[in-house]
C-alpha positions as CSV (number, residue, x, y, z in Angstrom):
1,X,6.4,-1.0,-6.4
2,X,3.7,-3.6,-8.0
3,X,5.5,-5.9,-5.9
4,X,4.3,-4.3,-2.7
5,X,0.6,-3.6,-3.7
6,X,0.1,-7.2,-4.6
7,X,2.0,-8.4,-1.1
8,X,-0.8,-6.2,0.4
9,X,-3.3,-7.8,-1.7
10,X,-1.9,-11.4,-0.7
11,X,-1.6,-10.3,3.4
12,X,-5.7,-9.3,2.7
13,X,-6.1,-12.6,1.2
14,X,-4.4,-14.5,4.1
15,X,-7.0,-12.4,6.7
16,X,-5.0,-9.7,7.1
17,X,-7.0,-6.6,8.0
18,X,-5.2,-4.1,10.1
19,X,-3.8,-1.0,7.8
20,X,-1.0,-0.6,9.5
21,X,0.3,-4.1,9.5
22,X,-0.3,-3.7,5.7
23,X,1.5,-0.2,5.5
24,X,4.4,-1.6,7.4
25,X,4.8,-4.8,5.1
26,X,5.0,-2.8,1.7
27,X,6.9,0.0,3.3
28,X,9.9,-2.5,4.4
29,X,9.8,-4.2,0.6
30,X,10.3,-0.6,-0.9
31,X,12.8,0.4,1.1
32,X,14.6,-3.1,0.2
33,X,15.2,-1.0,-3.5
34,X,18.2,0.4,-3.0
35,X,17.9,4.4,-3.4
36,X,14.2,4.2,-2.8
37,X,12.5,6.9,-0.5
38,X,8.6,5.9,0.1
39,X,7.0,9.1,-0.5
40,X,3.6,7.7,0.8
41,X,1.3,4.7,1.5
42,X,-1.7,5.5,2.4
43,X,-5.0,3.0,2.4
44,X,-8.5,5.0,2.3
45,X,-11.7,3.6,1.5
46,X,-12.4,3.6,-2.1
47,X,-15.2,6.0,-2.1
48,X,-14.8,8.7,0.0
49,X,-10.7,8.7,0.3
50,X,-10.9,8.9,4.4
51,X,-8.4,6.6,5.6
52,X,-9.0,3.6,7.7
53,X,-7.5,1.7,10.1
54,X,-9.1,-2.0,9.2
55,X,-10.0,-3.4,5.7
56,X,-13.8,-4.3,6.5
57,X,-15.1,-3.2,2.6
58,X,-13.3,-2.1,-0.6
59,X,-10.2,0.1,-0.4
60,X,-7.5,1.9,-2.6
61,X,-4.2,1.6,-1.8
62,X,-1.9,4.3,-3.2
63,X,1.6,5.1,-2.7
64,X,4.3,6.9,-4.7
65,X,7.4,6.2,-4.7
66,X,11.2,8.2,-5.1
67,X,14.0,6.0,-7.1
68,X,16.5,8.3,-7.7
69,X,14.9,11.2,-9.3
70,X,12.5,9.1,-10.7
71,X,8.9,9.3,-9.0
72,X,6.2,5.7,-9.1
73,X,3.4,6.7,-8.8
74,X,0.9,3.4,-8.8
75,X,-2.4,2.1,-6.6
76,X,-4.8,-1.1,-5.9
77,X,-8.2,-1.5,-4.8
78,X,-9.4,-4.6,-2.9
79,X,-12.2,-6.2,-1.2
80,X,-11.8,-7.2,2.5
């Protein structure tokens, strides 16, 4: 699932700031993995943990994914 987070980083570096676009790209990558199920993909302010619609400052992207019976949790902090 690190690949989905790194793809989000790449998209932000390319200028994408819309959370829904980033979330959709990440979910699509994860769902392409056989047996995977997305528990959550959240994009939040890294200090307040409030959801953000646009990445205009520093954000935390967190995800949890199940592959089979294993639950994977990971996150990344990005600057706009």
